[in-house]
C-alpha positions, -999 to 999 in steps of 0.1 A, spaced: 661 560 721 636 584 736 625 572 771 590 576 785 591 594 818 557 612 823 522 599 833 492 605 811 479 630 837 510 651 833 509 650 795 474 665 793 481 690 821 481 726 810 495 756 828 497 794 826 533 807 825 548 842 826 567 857 797 600 841 790 619 874 793 606 877 829 618 842 839 651 832 855 672 806 837 662 781 864 625 787 858 630 783 820 649 750 825 622 736 848 594 743 823 614 735 791 628 702 805 593 691 815 579 699 780 609 679 766 600 649 787 563 652 777 575 652 741 595 620 749 563 604 761 544 612 729 573 600 709 573 567 728 536 564 719 545 571 683 525 603 683 551 622 665 531 653 657 525 659 694 561 651 702 572 677 677 549 703 692 562 697 727 598 697 716 592 730 698 576 745 729 604 732 750 629 749 728 611 783 732 620 781 769 654 764 767 667 783 737 648 816 733 660 844 710 689 864 724 668 895 728 646 877 754 674 865 777 707 880 790 741 864 795 757 832 784 737 800 788 750 775 814 764 741 805 733 725 819 709 745 797 732 740 766 730 703 771 692 704 773 691 727 742 711 702 722 691 672 733 658 689 726 667 702 691 681 667 683 649 651 695 629 675 674 650 666 644 640 630 648 603 636 654 602 658 623 619 630 603 591 607 614 564 632 604 581 640 571 587 676 579 622 674 565 630 711 562 621 717 599 640 687 609 672 698 591 669 732 608 665 715 642 696 694 636 716 724 624 706 743 656 717 713 677 751 714 659 755 751 664 752 745 701 772 713 701 793 710 668 805 675 677 771 660 683 772 628 662 736 620 669 726 653 654 748 647 624 734 612 619 698 625 620 707 654 597 721 628 573 688 608 575 667 639 568 689 649 539 687 614 525 649 615 526 650 648 509 671 633 481 703 654 489 725 623 491 759 642 487 750 666 516 740 636 537 773 619 529 791 651 541 773 650 575 781 613 580 817 618 570 820 644 597 802 621 622 827 593 615 857 616 618 844 626 652 835 591 663 854 566 642 842 536 662 805 543 656 792 513 637 759 530 630 775 560 614 800 539 594 772 516 581 750 546 571 779 563 554 786 531 535 750 529 523 750 566 512 782 562 492 767 532 475 735 551 467 754 580 453 775 557 430 743 540 418 726 574 412 756 586 392 756 555 371 719 558 363 725 595 353 754 585 330 732 558 314 704 582 309 727 608 294 742 582 271 707 571 260 698 607 253 729 611 231 721 579 213 686 591 206 700 624 192 724 605 169 695 582 157 674 613 150 702 629 130 707 596 110 669 595 103 670 631 90 700 623 68 684 592 54 652 610 47 671 637 29 690 611 8 658 594 -1 643 627 -13 673 635 -34 672 600 -50 635 603 -56 640 637 -73 668 623 -95 647 593 -105 619 616 -115 642 637 -136 656 608 -156 625 601 -177 621 638 -183 657 642 -196 653 610 -217 621 624 -232 638 657 -240 667 639 -257 643 618 -278 623 648 -289 655 666 -297 668 637 -318 635 635 -337 635 672 -344 671 671 -357 662 641 -380 631 659 -393 651 690 -401 678 670 -419 652 652 -439 636 685 -449 670 699 -460 676 669 -482 643 673 -499 651 709 -507 685 700 -522 
């Protein structure tokens, strides 16, 4: 859970800061961590948009592009980087900015690959996006790292169940489509058969008439011949 640590006065306080490239790591940590805590306060108030803005701002100081800073980040700053990106993933989940949230979770995992909290939140984001199988992969990894995590195991169980249900619905839909296609074929064949039958039925009187006319003609001819003889 995100803990509230700042007063209202500190939240609304603004300040001018030098360029990140001109700062020492200690200065960046001081500003970045304070912005992270302000984000925590906004999150506790359920103002998720402002929380995201402050977490994003904090990440600019804690995890700037490599061209702006020199050397390897210390363990302290890496810990803050991971925490802040992870918090951003959660606030973006709350605001529905799923793509940004997934990117934040991925960055947290780049910094700390075994961060089960980041994996859990990534799973939640992917689930909301409808990418259930990718969410399941994230949770399987989380459970492999932390087998005793009841939250991760329960969420994984829910995802597996949803995937099975989704596949079943897809199979039923596919089967229904096949049945409709078969019914359409049968209708066409029946229609063709009816047309053939109708055509034959129409031809029968015509043939019968022709036979009758022919018979009369033959009879008349034979009668004429007999008169001549």
